[in-house]
N, C-alpha and C positions, 0 to 999 in steps of 0.2 A: 481516524484521525485525518480523513480525506477532507472531513468538514470544516478544518481550520484554514483550508484554500477557500472556501466558499465564505467562510468568516471574514478574510481579506477582502473578497469580493464585494461583501455589504459595505464594508467601509469605504472603499475606495472607488469602486467600480460604479457604485450607484451615482455614482456622481459624473550656455554659450558654447558654442560649438568649439571644439579643440582640434578637429582635423583639419589638415591643409587643403585636402582635395575631397569633394563630394559629387557623386553622380547618381541620378537615378532615372529612369526611363524604361520605354517600352521596345521589345523587340518584335516585329512583325515580317511577313513577307510580302511579296508585291501585290497580293490579293488583301492585303491588310488583316491577315490571319494570324494571331499571335503565335510565336514560337516558344514553346515552354522547353525548358532545359538546356538554352543556349550558353554559350561560355563566354564570360565578361572578363576581363582582365585589364590592369592599367599596363600599357606597353612598357616592355622591356623590365617586366617584373613577375613576380609569381604570386601576387595580391589578386585576388579574383572572387567571382561568384558566379552562381547558375539562375538563370530565370526561372520565374515560378510558372504554374500550371497558365498563367494568363499573360505571360511574358514579358511580366514586371522584374525589374532588379534594382537594387541600390548597393552601391558600392562606394568605400571610403579608406583613406590613407592618412597617417599623419605627415606622410611627405607630399612633395608636389609633383604632380605628374600632368604632362601635356597632353595625353591622348589615350584613349582606351581600345582594345581589340575586341570586336564581336565575332563569335564564330560558332557554327553548327555543322554537323554532318549534313552532306548533300547541299550547302549553300557556300558561297564566296565570303571569303572572311572580310570584315570591315574594319576599318581604322578611324575611330572618331577622334577629330581633333577638339581640345576642350579649351575655350576661349578665356575661361573663367575658373577660380578655384571651386566654386559652387555651381552645379549645372544640374538643374532638376527638370524632370518630366522630358527628357530627350526622346525624340520617336527615330527610331532605327529601323530601316527596311533592308532585309537580306536577300539578295538575288540568288536563284538556284545556279548550281554548277552546270555549264553546258560544254564546256571543253576539257573535260577530264581524259586524262590519259587512260588508255585500256587497263595497263596494269594496275592502276590506282583502284582500290575497292572504294566505292561510294556506298555510307551506309545512311538511310533515312527512316526514321520511325522506329521499328523493333530492328535492331542489329542482328547480323547473322552470328551463329554460334560456332560456325566455320571458318577458317582462313581470317580469323579476326585477331591482329597482333596483340589487342589489348587484353583478350583473353588468354593468350598464349603468356603474357606477363603475369596475368593472375594466376594460372596454375604454378608459376615458379614461386609466386608469394606463398601459395600452399605448401608447397616442398620444403621452404626454408624458414616456416614461421616459428617453428620450435625452437630455433638458433639464436632469437631475439628477445630481448626483456629479460626481467629478474628471474624468470622460472629456468634460463641456462645455468643459474648458479645453484650450489648445494644452500648457502645461506645469504641473507642479503639485509642491509638496512640502509634506510635514506630519510632526509628530512622533508617535512610536506609543510606545505603552506595552503591553507584553504580560505577563500573569502567568498562569502555568501551574502547575497544582496537582493532585495526585492525593491521593485520601481512601479510606480503607477504610469503608464504609457498612455500616448496619444492625448497629450495635453494641448487643448485648444482654448479660444477665448469664451465657448459655451460652459465648459466645465470651470474655468477660473472665475467666470462669474456666476457660477451657480450658487444657489442660497444654503447649499449643503456645505459651502466652506466659508460662509459669512464668519468673520474673526479670525480666520486662517490664511487670509491671501497672502502672507509672507511667505508660504511655504512654496509659493510658485517662482519666487527670484532666482530660483537655483536649478531650472530645467535643463535637459541635456538632450543630445540627438544620439540614438543608437548608432553604431558604427555598421550594424548587421541589417536593420530593417529601414533607416532612416526616421525613425518616428521619434518624436519628441519624450521624454520620461522625466519624472520626478523620483529620486531616490527616496525610500520611505524605511528601509531596513538595512543594517550592514552587521555580518558578522565575521570575526576573524579567528582562525584558529592555527596555531603551531603544533606540530607533534613529530614525534620519532617513531618510525615504522621499521618492525623487525619480522623476518619471516626466515622457516627453514623448510625447505622443500622435500627434505628427507622426512621430518617429522609430519609434514603437511600442518604446519602451525603458523598463526601469524598473531602478532601484536602490537597495537598502537597506544603510546603513551603520550596523552597531553600535556603539553607543556606552558602552553599560553592560551587565554579566550578572552575575546573582547567583542561586545557588541554594543548598538544603538536601535532604538526603536523596539517595541516588546521585550524589551531588556530582559524581563523576567520569565518569558515564555519559552523555557526549554522544548517543550513538545513541538511547538511550531518549527523551531530551529530542527530538531532532530527529525522531524517528518519529511521536511524539505531536504534533508541531506540524505534521508533514505529514498526519495525520489529520484537522487542523483546518485545512488551508488556506486559505485566502482564496476567498472567492466573493460574488458580486452576486445579491442577491433578485429583481432585475430579470431574471436569465437565466431561459430557460425550464427548464434543469436545474441543480440544485445538486449538485455531487459532493461526498460524504463516504465514507470507508473504501471506495474504490475503486467505488462505486455512484453512480449518477444517479438522484437524487430529484426529482420533478417539482415546481419551485417553485410555490406558490399564487399567484403573480404571473404564471404562465406564460400564453402563447397557448392552449397545449394544457390548459389548467387545467380549463376548463370541462368538459372529457370525464372528467376524473378526480375533481374535488371539486365538493361542494356548498356553496354561498354564501348567506349571510344578513345582510340590513343589519340589525345588532342595535341601534345607538345613535348619538348625534351629542353630540359636548360639544367645549367649549374644551380643546386640549391645550398648554399654554405659550404662551397667548394666540393660538393658531391653532384655527379652527373646523374641526373633523375629523369623518368618519364612520368609524363601526366596523363592520368586517364580519367576520364569524365564518365559519371555513370547516372542512369536515372532510370525509374519504374518500367517494367514492361505492363503491367496492368494497375488501374485505380483501386482505391479502397483497402489496399494491401497493407500491413505494416512495413514500410519500406522508406528508403532515405533517396535524395538525390544529392550531388556534389561532386567532388573530385579528390584524387589524392596523388601524390607525389611519391614515386617509389625508386629506390637506389637501384643502379644498372648491375652491380656486382652482388652485393649481399641480398637483393630483393626484399630488403625491409623497407616498410613505409617511412618516409621523412616528414611529411605533413598530410593531413588529412580533414576535410570538412564534410559534415553529414546535416542534412536539413529534411525534417519529415515534410512529406507532401500534405496539403490540404486536403485530399481525398482520403489520407489514412483515417481508419477507423478505430479514432480515439477521442474521447470527449474532453471537454474544458481545455483543451490545449490547441490555440490557434496555430503557433509555430514553434518549432523545437531546432534549435542550431548548436552544432558540436565542432568545435575544433581540437585538433590535438597535433602537438609537434614532438618530434624525437631528437637526440641528440646520438651521437656515435663514441663508442668507448673502444678505445686501442684499435680504431680503424675497423672494426667488425661488428660488434654488437651495439644495436640501437636501442636506446632506454628513453622512456618519456620524460620529458619535460615541462611540458604544459598541457593543461586539459581545460578547455573552457567550454561551458554548458550554457545554454541560454534557452528558456522556454516562456511562451506568452499565454499565460491562463486567462481565457475570457469565456464568456457565456456564448459568444457568437463568433464564427469564423468569418464573418464579413470583414473586409479590409480595414473598414474605418472604425470598427468596434472597439471601446477601452477595454484594456485588461491590466493584469499585473505581471511584469518580466520577474521571473525567478533567474537569477544569473548565479553560477558557481564557477569560481576561477580557481584550480589547483595546480600549484607549482611543485616541482622534485628536484631535489639538488642533494649533494654530498653523499652519493651511492657508495656504500662498501661492501665486501662482498668475502663470502667463505672464512665467516668469524662464527664457531658455532658457538650456541648457549644452550644450557640443560633445559630440558623438559620442562622443570618446575617452573623456568622463568615464564613460559608462555602460559602455564595453566595457574600461575597464582593471581588472586584477585588484587587489583588495584583500587587504593580508595577513590571512590567515584567523585568525590568532591575534595579537592585540594586548595584550599582558601587562596594561597599564592597564586597558584594557576590562573584565577579569575581576577587578579589585582595586580598584573605586571605594571611597570612604568612605563613611561613614553620611551625611555632609552631602549627599553627591551624590545618594544615593537619596532622601535627604528632601525634596531640591529637585525631583528629575526626577520623582517618581512623581506620577501625574494621579489617584491614588485611595489613600489612606492604607491600610496592611494592618489587618486586623481583629485582635482580640486573639489570637485562635487562630493566624492566620496567622503573627503575629510570634512565638509561641513555637515553630513549627516548627523555625526556624533552630537554636535551643538544644536541641530536643527530639532531633533527628535526630543531633546531634554527641554527645549522650550514647548514644543508641541504640547506634551504631556501636560503642560500646566493650563491649556485652553479648554475650556468647559464644552465647547463644540466638539472637540475631538475626543473627549472622555465620553461623550454621550454615543458617538458613532463607535468607538471602541467596545463600549458595553454593549450595544446591539449586536456585534458581530462575536463577542464572546458568548452570549446566551444561546444565539445560533448553533455556535461551534460546541459547548460543552452541555446545554440543556440546563444551565444553572444561571441563576441571579446572584451576582457577586454583591454582597454587601460587608460591612466592615468586620472581617473575622468569621464571617459566616456566609455560606452559599445557599441559597433557597432552590429546592429542586429535587431530583431533575423534573423539570416541567412536562417532558415527554410522557412522564408515567402517571400524571394527576388524574386521567379519566380511564375507566375500564368496565367491563360489564360480563357477567356470568349469572348463571341461572340461580344460584344460592344466594348473592349479593344483590342482584340486580344491578343496577347503576351504582358504580363505585368510584368515591372521591378520594384522593390520597394527596398528601401534602408532607413535604420532609426537608432535609437539608444535611449540612455538615460544616463542621469547623474547617476554616480554610484562612490560614494567615498568607502562606506561599506555598509555591508548588511542592516544596522539600521540608514540609511540617514533619516533625520527627513523632508527633502523635495526632491523631484524628477522631473525632467521634461521629458517628453518622446516626440519623434515626426518622421515623417515618411514624405519620399516624393516618389511619384509613377508615372510613365509615361505608359500609353496605346499604343504602336505602330499602334494600327490600328484606333483609334480615335484621336489619337495624342494631347492629353490632359494630363497635369500634375495634380495630385492630391496630397492631402498632409493631415496630422494631427498633431497637437499639443497639450499637455496637460501638467498641473502641478499641484501637489498637495503638500499640508503642513501638518504635523501632530502639531496642536495646543497643545494638551495634550496626553501624553504619557499613562497616567492611564485609562482614559475614552476614548480612540481612538478617539478623536475628531480631525476630518480631513476637510478640505477646499479644495476643487479642481475645476478646470476650465479649458477650452478646445474648441478648434474648430476643426470641419473634415469636409473637401470637398472631395468626393469619389464619386464610383460606388457601389451601394450595391444591395444584393439579399434582398429585404424587404419579411418579412414573412418566415425567416430562423427559427423562434422559435415563440412560441405562445406569451410568456412574454416577450417580448422586453422592454428594457429600453433605455433611452435616454444616452447611453455611449458613449462618445466622444473617448475611446481608442477600441471600439468593431470593429471588422473586420467580414465579411459575407463571404459565399460561393463564391460571384462573384468574389473576390481578390485571391482566393487560390486554386479553383478548376482547373485540368488542362483537363479532360477528362469528358465529360458530355453526356447524354442519350438525344438524340432529341436536338431541339434548344432551348438555353437557353438565350432568347434574352428579357425577361421581367425584365429587371434591371431599377435601379431608381438612378439618381444624386442625393445625399444629402448635403446639406450644414446645418450641425449642430454646434449650440454654445450652453453650458451649463454650468451651476454653480451649485456646489453640496456642501451638508454639512451633514457630518454623526457622530454619535457616538455610541459607544459600552457600555451601561451603565452596563451591565453584561456580562459574558464571553459567546460568540458565540452569542449575540443578539445585532443585529444591527439597528439603526433607522437612516433613511436619508431623505433628501428632495433636491429635483432638480429642479431648474427652465430652461428652454430650449427653444430655438427657432429655427426652422429648415425649410429650404425650400426643397420639393421634387417636382421632374419633371423626365420625362422620360429620360434615358440616352440615347435612340435614339425614337424620337416620331413617326417615320415610320414604326418601329417595335413593339412598345407597347405604349400603351396610359392611363394617369392618369387623363383623360379630366372629368370636371363634371360642374355643373350649379350652379352657384352662387346662394343660395336661395333666396337672398334680389333683385338682380339685373336681375336675370335669364339670365347674363352673362356667355358665355362659356370660362372657365380657363382651362390651362393645368399645372399650378404649384401650389402647396399647400403652403400656409405661415401659420404656426402654433406655437403659443405661448402656454405653458404647464407647470404646476406646478404638480409636483409628489412626493407623499411620500411614503417609501416602508419601510417594517419592514422584516428582516431576520433572522431567527434562526437556528442555525446548532446545534443542540446538539451532542455531541462526536466528533466534527473538532479538528483537533489538529493542532495547527501552531508554527511555528519558527519564531523568529526576533522581535524586539520591535520598529523598526522603521516605516516610513509612508506606506512602503510594508511589509507585512507579506506572507510567503510561507506554503502553506498547506501541511502537510507531511503524510496526509492519505486519498488522493483525491478520492472521490468514494465510500468511507467507511463509511459514515455518514449521518444521515438524514437531510434534508433540508426543511423548512418550508418558502415560500414567499409570501408577501401580497402586493399587491401595488395598490393604488389609484391614479389615475391622473386626472387632470380637464383641459379642453382645455379653453383658457382665449380668447375670441373673441374680436377683436378691437386693443389690445395692441400688437404696432409693425406690424400692418396690418394685424393680424391674421385673419384667415377665418370662424373658426368654435368654438362653445362653446359645450362642451360635458364633460362627466363623465366616467371614464371607472375603473372597478373594476376587478382586477386579482388575481387567488390565484394558487401557483404551491406547490406540496408535493413529494419530493422523498426520497424513505426509500429501502435501501438495506437489504436485509433478508438472514443471514446465517443459511441454512437449515441442519444443522450437515453434515453428510457424504453424503449427496444428493446435496451439491453443494450450489451455491447463487443465489437468487433470487433478480434482481433489478425492482423496481416498481415506477412509477411517475404517478401522477394525477394533472391536469390542468384545471382549470374553470374561465371563464371569461365572463363577459358582458359590452356592451357599450351603455350608456344612453343619447341619441340624435341622431340627425342625422350627418353622416359623410361620405366622398366620400371613394372610393377604396383605396386610400394612406394611410387612417386612420383607415381602418376595421382590423378585425384579420383574417389572412391568414394560413389555416391549413398548418402546414410546410411541403412540398414535398421534394423529394432528386432525381435530376436529374445527380447527379453523382456516380461515382462507387464505392464511399467510404462508409464504414458501421457508421452512425452518429446516435446515440440513440437519441430519442425523436423526430424523424422525421419519415415521411411516405415514404419509399424507392419507391414505386410504384406510388405514386402521383407526376403529373407535378406540378411546380410553379404556383399558384395561381388558380390550379383545384379546390378546395374548399375556398370560401371566406364566413366569418361569421362574425356576431356581438354579438352572443351569442354562448358560447362553452363548451363541456366538453370534455376532452381527457383522455384516461388510455392507458401506456404502461406496458408491462409485458414481462421480459426478463429472463431465467433461463439459468446458468451454471451448468452442471452435473459435470465440473472437471474431466471427463473420467470415472465416475462410471460406465457407460454402457460400452463403449469400453474396459475397463479393464477386461471385462468378456468375449470378442471375441478372440479367440486365435491368429487370423490372425491381429488384430488390436490391441492387447495388447502391442505389442513392440514398437508402435509408438509413444505412449502417447499423442494420439490424445483427443480433449475435445468436447463433444457434446454440443449444444447450441440450445434451442427452445424460440421462441418469439411470442406473439400475441399482437396486438395493434388497438385501435378502437377511433373513434372519433364522436361525435353528434354535430350538431350547427343548429343555424336558421340566417336567413337574412331577415330584415324587408323590405317591398316593398318600403318604403320611401328611403332607403338606395340603394336599387336596382336601383330605378329611378333617384336619385342623380349623381349615377355614369354610368348610362344608355350610355352617349356619349363615354365611354372608348371602346366600342365594342369590350369589353371582355365579354363573356358568364360568369355572376356570380352565381355560384351552391352553395348552402349549404348542407351538410348533413343531411338533415331534415326528409326524408321520413323514412330511418332508419339507423341505426348506421353505417358508413364505417368501415370496418376492414380488416385486414390482419394478415397473420401469416407467420413465417419463420422457417427454421431450418438452422443449420450451424455446420461449424466443426472449433475447434479452435486449437493452437499450431501446426499447419503445420509449420515444420521446427524451432519451437519454438518461433517463431515470426509472423507469418502469420494466419489471420482468413479469411473463407469466408462463406457467408450467401445467401440461396437462398430464395425468396420471393415469395408468391402467394397471389393474390388480392381475396377478399371473395366477392363483391359485386360491383354495380356501373360501370358495365362492358360498359354500353352505353354512358358513358361520353366521350367527344371529345378525342381522341388519348390515350383512357385509356389503361394502361399497365397492363396485367394479370400476367405476371412473369418477375423477375428480379434476378440480381447476384448483390452483393456487396462484399468488401473486406476491411481489413484494416492490418495495420502492428503494432505491440506494443511490448513493452518490458514486458513482465510478468512473475511472478513466476508461 
């Protein structure tokens, strides 16, 4: 779903001030060198900001101020008088301190970790952090108002006069100026949500009940809304690491913060009648996932009253030029600090250059009406909520007027009418369609989507050049039923293939779905260990273009399946499938699936098999959007998954050949290892009870393509290992540039280092070997020792490319064994 942001870029990037006081400028020393991370505040206030790496700053307020104070460790503080309400490009020179008293410790550059009063205060925050927030209570509830906004930023005459916006010039009548960056922007999307949040710290359960939702612009695009909300997922500033954009940033309040931040005690003052200390912090090194900013902390509870966090431009993160966070806290019973406001702004852009255009993503979250220690039954938290209550999405104006905790400003109010008008403009429709194609891969027609376009072409040994065309019914994102189909033609085998399927949502609340379909195609069996009879599935045979060695062990499959699945509780799915399939070699001269019929001893080359399978899938932490028969996962790859499958082969039904039982278990778990990156792990275990031929055995998934495909073995050829009992483990760790950021020559490239290791052990019974002996394929199982490989890789090359180098650990005597290989992949990653 990261491609939705790319789609928004294609639409918009290709292409009245309300504040009373505005100031921008540069802070330099007497040698004209910029001073990064200097503190700039309006005089006699706590409203301030920090200069960026180039010494530049912007600050504004709704109130009128006559002066700003500029300070930095080791320099004399300057007070700058403001002659006007708007003061742009002020040049400020700071002189170094020369007459400091001996007992005053002056810090410059990297601050000391000893005898630093700011760090003494930081240690007190660590000691008391568990005494603040909702975690202090057994149960809690509160009201939550969330406002999500997209803005096209850096509006200038070149953009306004661009031919791209011919016929849409009226949209530029409502540009505004960001209070954070000082850039002009145009609101293009707005979503509001009101909800009630419940939590139980004893049961470790939470539940959020949506009571109102309203949006403008992309109004039917729940996927885009949910994806952006996931990017700005909830976080706790007291945690050691804060996760944004699938990256773990070190919190300035972290116990490990001393090693990555400089801290300076800058000021002290009353904030809402509470005496607080102001601490400025900034990174010790470039290219790490850190922030700059400041926070105000109370002198008795050692709770944070206000905090601002801004990602530095050198941070190793793609497509995000700026990221800014503000949080405010209030006091309950004079002791406990609770969050009342969370403001999050990011600037999505292709380039981090100062004048590059981008799209602001803003989220404002307000919290109110806290209540505590009112227990609710565990069933309350586990019960499913109807994912779509029509009343929630059709609240009247009076509801929003009463429920909003913060009134919309003039420009936000206009977004609702602006976008309604814009959707009637042909030029906008054209741009929107281009963005949709890039984001989804489908061309939207009236009630039908043509695609996916990215699967139109392929190549393999049997079919040669392969052309594929297909589509799906699509009226809304929440259709109760959907039909999908495709046709494909191989220019070498001169055969037509197809697949068609349909599914219907019988009950929205329990997610009871019935589906059926038929597929006749060429497949690479053994592309994964935990195969299911999914009629919509595709394999490497139809998508790979370049392969290592001959990829001729392909199978023609004719599969018919009928399935029923239900989701009795969130992210727990139970399904049953009945299927019948015919398997035969795609080219018998190149590959054989021959076997002896165990009853007649007759030689057969085609397998006919009827099977019943039941599966249970549990995906804790998975986030989805939509309430129709299809839902879209918005945090793909960032949640655990457990899969259990039991299959039974039914002999004699529809001329089915074999009777067997198969048990399979799959467990995938991503691990965020704080500042050390992210570890992906997966475990697969399986066993087949009964005698079956090669076409029904468990093939260890090799990879003869040049694509990096997780959960395969890049140095194994297809069918190199065949098993009826197996255990497989894959580990891959992405350091996210932590090592390269410390190497001077590599630091500026923002590369990311990866390491991986994978292994498999398996057995194959003598009975199953003998059954498939006529296939003339040497059947080997990794039973003597665990087969293993390891790899090292470099990611984020030109921000989109990754390359992996693979090394084989053993079994070098296998036929055509590869000891070394290289694979690569393209992707849109933050």
